[in-house]
N, C-alpha and C positions, 0 to 999 in steps of 0.2 A: 579706516579699512578693516571689517574683520579680519580675527586671527583664522577663520576659516578660508582665507584668500591668499593666494601667494603668487608672485610674479615669477613666470617658468620661461618663456620664452618671446621672441618676437616674431610675427607673422606680417609680411608686407610691411614691416616698420610699426606695426601697431604689437604692443605686449598682450600676451596671453596670459590670463589669469586663472589659477588652478583653483577649484573649489573643493572644501571637504568640509564635514562637520565641524562647530563649533566647540570642540573638545568631546571627551567621552561623555558628557552630562548634558549633550545638546538635546532640547526637549523635542525636535524633528528627527531626532534618529528613532528608529523604530523599536529599537530596544529600551528607550527611555519614553515609551508615549504611557499614558494613562493605563491603567488596569482595565478600566471598562471598555476602552478600546481595543486592546489587546483581546480581551475575552470577546467581544463581537466578531472580531477576525476570525480567532480560532475556533468559535463555535460555529462559523459558515463553512470554515474549511471541514471543519468533523461533520457538518451536514452532509457535505459533498460525499465525504470519506464513506458515509454510511448509505447515501442511497445508491452508490454505482455497485458496490460488492451489493448490496440488497438483492439486486437484480441478476447477480451471477448464479444464485442457485433457487431464486424464488419458484422457477418452472419447473424444478426436480421432481416434485410429487405428481406431477401433469406429464411425464414422458409416456406412460402408456397411453393418457387421452390424446396427446399430438399422434401418436402412431396409428390411433383411429382415424384421425382425421387426414392423415396422409397415408394410407395402406401402402405395404410395399417396402416401407423404411426399415433397415435392420435397428437393432438394438444398440450396435456399434453408434451408428449416425445421429440416433435419438439421442445415446449420451454425449455424443459429439455436441450437439447442441446448446449443452450445457458449458462444455469445456471449452469450445472456440471462443468463447466471450474472456475467457481467462487468456488465452494468447492474446486476444485484441488488448487486455490489460499490460501484458508486456512489450507489445509492440508500440503502442501509444506514446508511452514516456519517452522511447529514444528520439522523438521528434519534439513531444510537445516539453519535457524536462529542459533541454537546452535551449529552446526558444524562450522560456521562462528567464532564463539567465543572459539574453539579450534584450527582450522588450519587456521584461517586467511580469511579474505572477498574473496580476487583474485579467490582463487581456486574454492570456492564455485560460484562465477558470471562466471565464464568460463565454467566449468562444466555444471551449468545450461542453460546458453544460447545455448550450442550445442545441449542439450538433447530438449530445447525445440524447436529449429528450425526442429530439426528431428522428432519429433511427430506433428508439424504443417503441415510439409511437408505429414507426413501418413492421417492427417486428408483429405486432399484433393484427396488421392488414397482411401478412405475408399469404400470399397464395398457393406457397408450396415449399417442400422442405428446403430447397435450395436458396428460396429467397429468406427463409428464416435466419440460415447459417450465415448469409452475405450481412444482413443488418445484424446480427448478434455480434459478429465480429467489428463492425463500425461502431456498434454501442460499446463494445467494450474497448475499441482504440480510443474514443474521445472520455469515457469514462475513467479512464488510466490516468487524467490529468493531477487529480487530488492525492493519487496514491503516491506520487514522489513528490509533485511539486508542493505538496503539504508540508511536508519534512524540512523543504527550503524555507519555507513562511515561519515555521516554529524557531528554525535558528536565526532567521530575523529579528525574532520577537522575543526570546526567553534565552535568559542566559544560562549556561553549560549547568551550574550548580540546581537547577531546577527544572531540567528538561527530562528527568526520568519520570516525575508524575505527569505531565503534559504530554509525554510522548505514548506513556502508557494509555492515557486518554484518549489520543490520537489513535493509537493501535486497534484499541478496542471497539472506536466506532466504525473500523474496518471490518473487523471480525464479527462482531455480533450481527451484522447484517446478512452474511450468508448462512448464520444459524437460523434469525427470524423469517427469512425468506419463505423457507419450505414450509415453514408452520402456518404463514399467511397463504402462501400459494396453494398447498393442499386444501384447505377449507375453500378456497376461492374457485381453484378448478373444478371442485366436487359440486359447489354450488351453482355457478355462472360459467364455467368453461374454460378453458386455458387461455383464450384470449384477453379475457378481463384481468391476467396478470399482467398484461401489459400497458391495460388502459389505467391500472392503477399505477404502475411504473411512471406512466406519462405523468400523472397528475402529481405524483410526490415529486418527481423530476422538475415539474414547473416550480411549486412552492419553494422548491431549494434554489431555483434560479432567482426569486424574488427576495429571499433571504440574502443571498449572494449580493445582489445587485445594493441592496440595505446596508449590509455591515462590511464587505470585503474593501480593502484599502490596500493600495501599493505598497508593499514592505521591501523590495529590493533596493537595498543602497545606492548602487551603481546607476538605476533608472531615476531614484528620488535625487541623487545628486545633479544627473543630466537634466532634469525640470528645474534645480535651483540656480544652475549654469544658464539656462535659458533666461529662466525669470530676470537675473542679474544683466543679463545681454540687453534683454528688453526695457530694464529700468535706467541703464548707464549709457549703452551703447557701445562698451567695451567689449571684448572678447574673453570668453569664460568658458573652462572644460572642467570636469570633474577629476579630481586628483588620480592620477595612475591611469587615465584613459589610454585606451590603445591606440596607436597610430595606424594601425591596419585598417584594409578597407572594410566595409560591411560584409561584403562577399565571404572576404576571410575570415572575418569573425563566426557570420553563421556556419560556415563550413567547420570552421575548429570545434563550435560549440556543437553541431547536430553530431559531429563524430566522435566528440568527447565519452559519452555513455558507452560506445562500443571498445574504443581505446581503454577506458578505465577498467572493462573486464579482465584484462591483462595485468592489472594490480592485482596481488596475492592477496590482499586483505578481502577485496569486494570478491575476487572470483573464489576464495574459501568459504565466506560466508554466504555467497549466492549458492553455492551447492549445497550447504548444510539446509539453507530455508527451500531449497528446490525438492529435496528429500522430504521435508515437513510439510512442505506445501502438498506437494505430489499426493502422500499420504493420505493428508486431509482432503483432497479433491477426491480420490477413492472413494472414500467414505461417503462424502455429499452426494456423489452420482450413485452410489449404490443403496445407501439407507433404505430408501422409499420401496425399492423391489425387494433387499432383504427383508424387512419388517412385514410388507405385505406377504410375501411367500412363506416366509417361518413362522410368524405370531398369527396372520391371517387379519393384518390392518387394514381398515379401509384407505381409500385415497387421504382423506382430511386428516385422520387418526395418524397415517403414517407421518405426515410433517412434523408432528410432536417428538417423533424419535430425534428430531436434531435438536432437542434442549439440552439433552446431557452435554452437547459440545457448548451450548450457550452459557448453561452453569458453569463447565469448568472455565472458560474464557473468562466468564465475568470475576471468578475467583483468582485467577492467574492475573487479572488487570489489579485487582486490589493489593494483591500483595507485592508485585512489581513494583506499582506505582508507591507504596509504603515504603517498601525498602531499598528501591534502586538508589535513589537519591542518599540514602541514608549510607549505604554500603561503599558509593564512590567518596561520600564526604570523608568516613573512617579512612578509607584508605589513602586519601589525599593527605590528611592529616598525620597518617603514620609516616608517610614517603616524602612528606612536604613538597609534594608536587601532585598536580593534576592530570590525569592522563585519560583518554578515552576508553583503553582496556580495563580500566576500573568497572564499566559497567556490565562486564562479561561474567564475573563470578554469579550474578542474579540469574545467569541464564543455565547453571547446572541443576537445578530441580527439575526445570521444565525439559531439560535433554533426559531426566531419567523417568519422567512421568509417561512420557511417548509410548515407549516400548512396554511398560505395564498395563496402559490403558488398551492398545491394542491386542496385547494376549488377553486380558480379561474379556474384551468384546468378543475376539474370535471364537473362542473355544466354548463360551457360555453360549452365544448364539448359535454353533454348531449343533450342540448337544440340546437346545430348546430350552434353557435353564429360563426361569421368570424373566419378561421382556425388561423389568428395571434392570436386572444385572448387567447385561450389555449396554444398556444406556449409562449406568455407574461407570462402566469402562471408558466409554466414548468422553465422560467427562473429563477422565485424565489427558484423553487426547487433546482436549479443548484446552486445558490448564498450559499444557505442553505448547500448543500454536501460540497463544496469549504470550507467555513467558518470550519464547524465541522471538516472536516477532517484534516485540516492544524493546528488548535487548539488543537485538543486532540494528535494527534501524536508529535505536539511539546512539549506538557504538560509530555507526555510518556517518549520523549528524555530526557526531560530535569530532571525527577523526577527519571529515572532508566539509566543515564549515560552508565554504564559499561556493563548494560545487557540490553541496550536500543533495541538491535535486539529481543531478547527472551520475551521482552515486547510487542514489537509490533507484534511478531507473535502470542502471546496469545489474542491480539487485532484483529488481522485478522482472526484467526479459527473461533471466534466467528461472526464477521460480516460477512465473506465469507458463512458461513453456512446458515445464513439468507438470504445473495444475491443469496446463491445457491437454496434454497428450498422455500422461501416464494414467488418469482414469479411463482412457480407451481400453485398456487391457485389465480392469478392476473385476469385471463380471467374468470375464475367461478365465483371470487367475482363479477365482473362487469356484469356478465351474471345475476346473480341473482338479486342484488339490483341497478344496474345502474352505470353508470361512476361516478353520481353525490353524491349518498351516498356511495359509494364505496370509491371514495378520500376523503370523509369527515371523514369516519372511519378510514383510514389512518392518517389523519390530526389529528385528535383526540389522536390516539397515540404519533403521536411525539410530542404533547402538553405534554401527560403525562410525557415522559421520558426526554421531554427538561428541566424540573427543576434540573436534577442530576449536571448541572454545580454550580449551587450555593451551593448545598450542599458540593461538593468538593471544591470549593474555601473556605469555611469556614472551614472545616474538614480536608483537604487532607494534611497538614503538619503532623498532628497526625496520622492521617492513615499510611503515608510512612514511618514514624519511625518502624512501627510493622514489616516490611521488610520481611512478608509473601511470602514463595515461591522462595526466590532469593537464598537462601543458600542451 
C-alpha cells in the first residue's frame, strides 16, 4: 500500500484509510506541478484579476455623459455608480472565498465569471440609474472572486521564497486595470456612448471565461485529496478519507468557513493591515472618481483626453511592480539568512518606500493642480501615488498569504472587505472635500492620513510574529 495511505479507524467493522500526498515531492501535489502548468493557471487567474478591476473605473470619464442620459441624477449618485462596484468587491469574497475552502477554487471561479459577464451586460442595458447601481454592485460581488481566491491559488502553487515576484505580478494585474480602464472608457464613451463601455467589458469577460476553462485546474489540496480518496474507493471498494478531514457536518463546515473572514477581522494583523489598505485604497478611489472632472474643469480636457490623466497612476504602478518584484524576495532572503529563520514579517520592509511615496504624490498633485501648473506636473504627482498603491498592495497581500497560507483566501477576503468599503464610500465625499477646502488642502489632508497610518508596517514588523501565534478568528 502507498505510503500516502494509513489505517486510522474502523467504520461498521471496516477499516477507513487516510489518504495523503506521497511525500513532499509527490508530483500530484500542486506545488510540485510542472512550470508550464502553473504558468497557465496563474495567467488565467491574472486575466480574471485584470478584467474585473478594469470594469471598476472604465466608466469614470463617462459620468457626465451618463448624467445626461439620466437627468436629475446628482453628482454624488453618479460617483456612486463607480464606487458601488468596489463595495461589491468587498462583499463578494466574504461568501466566495470561504466557499472555495470547502468546494475548491475552480467551481467558484467559473460560476463567478459567468455571473459577472451576465451582470456586466445588464449594466449596458440599464433603463435608469437605479438599475445601473443594482447591476454594478452585483457585477462587483461576483467580480471579487479572483481578488481573494487568487491569493489562495498562488499559495497552493508557489513556494514562499518565490512568492514576492509572483504576488507583485498578481497585484499589478489588478492595479493596472483601473488605470487603463478610464483611458479606454474615455475615448469609447466619446465615440460610441457610455453603453459601449459595458459591451466591450462583456466581450472581454467572455474571452476571459474561455481562457479560464482552458487553463484553470483545481489547486486546493484538501479537495484534491478528497478526489484521490474517492478514486481509491472506486478502485478497491475500501473506505478512504483525506488525512485530517474534519468529522463535522457539511452544514457546520460551511457555517464555519463562511463566518471565518468576519471572525478573522478580529485578528490584530488582519485588522491593522486592512485599516492601512483602507486608507490607501480610499485615497486612490477619491482620485479615480475625480480625475476626469478635475482635469476637464481645470485644464479643459475633453472626455477622451481626460482618460489619459490616469496614466500617471499606471506608470507609477508599473514602476512599483518592477521594484517590489525585484527586491521583495531578495530582502526576505537576506533577512532569513541573517536570522536563520524565515518569517512573513520579512515582506514588510519593502513596504516603507511606498508608504513615503503616497503623501509626496498627493501634495504634488493637489497644489500644482490648484495653481494650474502645467498638467504634466500633477500627473507626475499621481505617479508617486501609483507607486505607493502597488507597493502597499503587493507587500500586504504577500504578507497575509505567507502568514495565513491555509486560510489565505479568507484572510484576503477580510482585508478586501475593509478596503473595498473605504474605496466605495470615501470617494462620495471627494468632490465635496475639494469644493470646500480646495485641491491643495484637500490632498494635504489625505496625505496626512496616509502618514499617520503609514507607521503600521513598523509595528507589525516588530510584533507580527507574536500576534500571529494568537490565531484569532482562524479556528
